[in-house]
C-alpha positions as a Markdown table, in Angstrom:
| # | Residue | x | y | z |
|---|---|---|---|---|
| 1 | Met | 33.1 | -53.7 | -17.0 |
| 2 | Gly | 32.8 | -53.5 | -13.2 |
| 3 | Lys | 34.2 | -50.0 | -13.1 |
| 4 | Leu | 31.8 | -48.8 | -15.8 |
| 5 | Arg | 28.8 | -50.1 | -13.8 |
| 6 | Trp | 30.1 | -48.4 | -10.7 |
| 7 | Trp | 30.4 | -45.0 | -12.4 |
| 8 | Ala | 27.0 | -45.6 | -14.1 |
| 9 | Gly | 25.5 | -46.3 | -10.6 |
| 10 | Ile | 27.1 | -43.1 | -9.2 |
| 11 | Leu | 25.8 | -41.0 | -12.1 |
| 12 | Thr | 22.3 | -42.5 | -11.7 |
| 13 | Ala | 22.2 | -41.9 | -8.0 |
| 14 | Thr | 23.5 | -38.3 | -8.5 |
| 15 | Val | 20.8 | -37.5 | -11.1 |
| 16 | Ser | 18.1 | -39.1 | -9.0 |
| 17 | Leu | 19.1 | -37.1 | -5.9 |
| 18 | Ser | 19.2 | -33.9 | -7.9 |
| 19 | Val | 15.7 | -34.4 | -9.3 |
| 20 | Val | 14.3 | -35.4 | -5.8 |
| 21 | Gly | 16.1 | -32.5 | -4.2 |
| 22 | Ala | 14.7 | -30.0 | -6.7 |
| 23 | Ala | 11.2 | -31.3 | -6.1 |
| 24 | Cys | 11.6 | -31.0 | -2.3 |
| 25 | Ala | 13.1 | -27.5 | -2.4 |
| 26 | Ala | 11.4 | -24.9 | -0.2 |
| 27 | Pro | 9.0 | -22.7 | -2.1 |
| 28 | Pro | 10.1 | -19.1 | -2.7 |
| 29 | Pro | 9.2 | -16.6 | 0.1 |
| 30 | Pro | 5.8 | -15.0 | -0.4 |
| 31 | Gln | 5.7 | -11.6 | -2.0 |
| 32 | Cys | 4.4 | -9.3 | 0.7 |
| 33 | Gly | 2.6 | -6.0 | 0.3 |
| 34 | Met | -0.7 | -4.5 | -0.5 |
| 35 | Asp | -2.3 | -5.5 | -3.8 |
| 36 | Pro | -4.2 | -3.0 | -5.8 |
| 37 | Thr | -7.6 | -4.1 | -4.4 |
| 38 | Ser | -6.4 | -3.8 | -0.8 |
| 39 | Thr | -4.8 | -0.4 | -1.5 |
| 40 | Ala | -8.1 | 0.8 | -3.1 |
| 41 | Ile | -10.1 | -0.3 | -0.1 |
| 42 | Leu | -7.7 | 1.4 | 2.3 |
| 43 | Asn | -7.9 | 4.6 | 0.3 |
| 44 | Asp | -11.7 | 4.4 | 0.3 |
| 45 | Val | -11.8 | 3.9 | 4.0 |
| 46 | Asn | -9.5 | 6.8 | 4.5 |
| 47 | Val | -11.6 | 9.1 | 2.3 |
| 48 | Ser | -14.7 | 8.2 | 4.4 |
| 49 | Arg | -12.8 | 8.8 | 7.6 |
| 50 | Ala | -11.6 | 12.2 | 6.4 |
| 51 | Gln | -15.2 | 13.1 | 5.5 |
| 52 | Asn | -16.1 | 12.4 | 9.1 |
| 53 | Gly | -13.2 | 14.3 | 10.7 |
| 54 | Leu | -11.1 | 11.2 | 11.5 |
| 55 | Pro | -7.5 | 10.6 | 10.8 |
| 56 | Gly | -6.5 | 8.2 | 8.0 |
| 57 | Leu | -5.3 | 4.7 | 8.7 |
| 58 | Ala | -2.0 | 3.2 | 7.4 |
| 59 | Ala | -1.2 | -0.4 | 6.4 |
| 60 | Asn | 1.3 | -2.3 | 8.6 |
| 61 | Gly | 3.8 | -4.1 | 6.3 |
| 62 | Gln | 4.7 | -6.8 | 8.9 |
| 63 | Leu | 1.0 | -7.6 | 9.6 |
| 64 | Thr | 0.2 | -7.6 | 5.9 |
| 65 | Cys | 3.0 | -10.1 | 5.2 |
| 66 | Leu | 1.9 | -12.2 | 8.2 |
| 67 | Ala | -1.7 | -12.3 | 7.0 |
| 68 | Gln | -0.7 | -13.2 | 3.4 |
| 69 | Gly | 1.6 | -16.0 | 4.6 |
| 70 | Trp | -1.1 | -17.5 | 6.8 |
| 71 | Ser | -3.6 | -17.2 | 4.0 |
| 72 | Ala | -1.1 | -19.1 | 1.6 |
| 73 | Tyr | -0.6 | -21.7 | 4.3 |
| 74 | Met | -4.3 | -22.3 | 4.7 |
| 75 | Ala | -4.8 | -22.5 | 0.9 |
| 76 | Ala | -1.9 | -25.0 | 0.6 |
| 77 | Thr | -3.2 | -27.2 | 3.4 |
| 78 | Asn | -6.8 | -26.8 | 2.5 |
| 79 | Thr | -7.7 | -25.7 | 6.1 |
| 80 | Phe | -9.3 | -22.7 | 7.6 |
| 81 | Ala | -8.2 | -21.8 | 11.1 |
| 82 | His | -7.3 | -18.9 | 13.3 |
| 83 | Arg | -3.8 | -18.6 | 14.6 |
| 84 | Asn | -2.6 | -17.5 | 18.0 |
| 85 | Leu | -1.9 | -13.9 | 17.0 |
| 86 | Ala | -0.9 | -12.8 | 20.6 |
| 87 | Ala | 1.9 | -15.3 | 20.5 |
| 88 | Val | 3.0 | -14.2 | 17.0 |
| 89 | Leu | 3.0 | -10.5 | 18.0 |
| 90 | Ala | 5.0 | -11.3 | 21.2 |
| 91 | Ser | 7.7 | -12.9 | 19.1 |
| 92 | Pro | 11.0 | -10.9 | 18.7 |
| 93 | Gly | 10.2 | -9.9 | 15.1 |
| 94 | Tyr | 7.0 | -8.2 | 16.1 |
| 95 | Ala | 7.7 | -7.2 | 19.7 |
| 96 | Ala | 9.0 | -3.7 | 18.7 |
| 97 | Thr | 5.7 | -2.7 | 17.1 |
| 98 | Thr | 3.3 | -4.3 | 19.6 |
| 99 | Pro | 3.6 | -2.0 | 22.6 |
| 100 | Ser | 2.8 | 1.2 | 20.7 |
| 101 | Ala | -0.1 | -0.5 | 19.0 |
| 102 | Arg | -1.5 | -1.6 | 22.4 |
| 103 | Thr | -0.9 | 1.9 | 23.9 |
| 104 | Ser | -2.6 | 3.7 | 21.1 |
| 105 | Ser | -5.5 | 1.2 | 21.3 |
| 106 | Arg | -5.9 | 1.8 | 25.0 |
| 107 | Ala | -5.7 | 5.5 | 24.6 |
| 108 | Arg | -8.6 | 5.5 | 22.0 |
| 109 | Arg | -10.8 | 3.5 | 24.4 |
| 110 | Arg | -10.5 | 6.1 | 27.2 |
């Protein structure tokens, strides 16, 4: 009888850990990209810019994903706050796109 209890205890512990582990699993990564509403707004902005002799704008996939992730975080934590965008853009994943954006921004101001 002692061996049966031991195996029952092992089985119970295994099932319990499986259930707890599944509940604590990380959520799936957010789906990044422009939704239909955002795409329509960007298209409308670009039509207006073209009518005024200005070049169109393009969405930045990395920044779109960053914004959607931050929005999901704020919704999940019931908070509303700004994030240190300069630090995020200086990180290795964004460093390649940052200098050209800064350069073109400075060039437009001159």
